[in-house]
C-alpha positions in Angstrom: -6.6 138.3 112.9 -7.0 141.9 114.1 -10.4 143.1 115.1 -11.9 146.5 114.1 -15.2 148.3 114.5 -15.9 150.7 111.7 -18.5 153.5 112.5 -20.2 155.2 109.6 -22.2 158.3 110.4 -24.7 159.4 107.8 -27.4 161.9 106.9 -30.0 161.7 104.2 -32.4 163.9 102.2 -35.2 164.4 104.8 -37.8 164.3 102.1 -36.7 160.7 101.3 -35.8 159.4 104.7 -38.0 156.3 104.4 -36.5 155.3 101.1 -33.0 155.9 102.5 -33.6 153.7 105.5 -35.1 151.0 103.4 -32.1 151.0 101.1 -29.6 151.0 104.0 -31.3 148.3 106.0 -32.2 145.9 103.1 -29.5 146.6 100.4 -26.5 148.4 101.7 -25.8 146.4 104.9 -26.0 143.2 102.9 -23.7 144.5 100.2 -21.0 145.4 102.8 -21.4 142.0 104.5 -20.4 140.3 101.2 -16.9 142.0 101.5 -14.3 139.5 103.0 -13.4 140.6 106.5 -16.7 142.3 107.4 -18.3 139.8 109.8 -21.3 141.6 111.2 -23.1 144.9 110.9 -25.8 147.0 112.5 -27.4 150.4 112.4 -29.1 152.9 114.6 -30.6 156.3 114.7 -29.0 158.9 117.1 -31.4 159.3 120.1 -32.8 162.7 121.0 -31.5 162.3 124.6 -27.7 162.3 125.1 -25.4 162.8 128.0 -22.3 165.0 128.5 -19.9 166.0 131.2 -20.3 169.5 132.5 -18.6 171.4 135.3 -21.0 170.0 137.8 -21.0 166.4 136.5 -22.9 164.4 134.0 -25.9 166.1 132.4 -28.6 165.2 129.9 -28.7 167.1 126.6 -29.7 166.8 123.0 -27.5 165.8 120.1 -27.0 169.5 119.0 -25.4 170.3 122.4 -22.7 167.7 121.6 -22.1 169.0 118.1 -23.6 165.8 116.6 -24.7 166.6 113.1 -25.3 163.1 111.9 -28.6 161.3 112.4 -27.6 157.7 111.7 -24.7 155.4 112.8 -23.9 152.1 111.1 -21.3 149.9 112.7 -19.3 147.1 111.0 -17.2 144.5 112.9 -14.2 143.5 110.8 -11.6 140.8 111.3 -8.6 141.1 109.1 -4.8 141.4 109.1 -5.1 144.1 106.3 -7.7 146.8 107.1 -6.5 148.9 104.2 -7.3 146.0 101.8 -10.9 145.8 103.2 -11.4 149.5 102.8 -9.9 149.5 99.3 -12.5 146.8 98.4 -15.3 149.0 99.8 -14.0 151.8 97.6 -13.7 149.5 94.5 -17.3 148.3 94.9 -18.9 151.6 95.7 -21.2 153.0 93.0 -21.1 149.7 91.1 -23.7 147.0 90.7 -22.0 145.3 93.7 -22.7 148.3 95.9 -25.3 150.7 94.7 -25.3 153.9 96.7 -28.6 155.6 97.5 -29.2 159.0 95.8 -30.7 160.1 99.1 -27.4 159.8 101.0 -26.2 163.4 101.5 -23.3 163.1 104.0 -21.1 160.4 105.4 -18.2 160.4 107.9 -16.3 157.3 109.0 -14.2 156.3 112.0 -12.2 153.0 112.1 -11.4 151.7 115.6 -9.0 148.8 116.3 -10.2 146.6 119.2 -7.8 144.9 121.6 -7.1 141.2 121.0 -8.8 140.4 124.2 -12.1 142.2 123.2 -15.2 140.0 123.3 -18.2 141.0 121.3 -21.4 139.5 122.7 
């Protein structure tokens, strides 16, 4: 089996941030974990303090200085020999009773990363 980490960056309607976070943490993560191949998941909020490389070395900065426009990042560890099939299943379930999407989700961007076979997730 090949191993992947799927990062999903999101934003929500600021007026409904609490409802969005509750949906993501208690409903959406569980819906995705029911998809064959998705073996674990987690989620975090982008911190106000970031770090970047400047001409003089590493420097602290805020998310805006890095061009980060998303406030949340979810990550899914996937084990499969057919990543396209897993993603097609995500698409098929999206906006159905199997995977209700919050009306407060305003933006999403995803990045799929293939991990080396020797990668060990602790």
